[in-house]
C-alpha angles and dihedrals in degrees: 000000000000132000136184120243124212090277089059092245120135118245127186116237109215124203118255091233135024124223111241114239107216091183089062096039117011095194126069127179126181149114117291110242106171148310119245120207113220136174132221122228087263091056098253115146122234137164136233113201118208123210131183106229128186121211127217090277093055093251114139134213140166116261126194124222121189113235127231146159094303103034102043098065091043093052090045087066095042120104120224109264095032114137108233137184123205121193118190110217100181 
């Protein structure tokens, strides 16, 4: 998404968090930040889990991971600040 500032120049608005692509990189390691409860249009509840991940340069950013049958109960028992590793097996 783009927006114009007061000088009428376009600036890109970047999302606060990126969604992790497990097809591109099946392993994710980072510090657990929080779980956000969301609802579909049909009213079904689901979770987005947020991790703080550092890249090879030491720069950090928030990354989103969609919840599910396996991840949701595990993150429910995870304390904020815990270092976690997720490996996608298929």
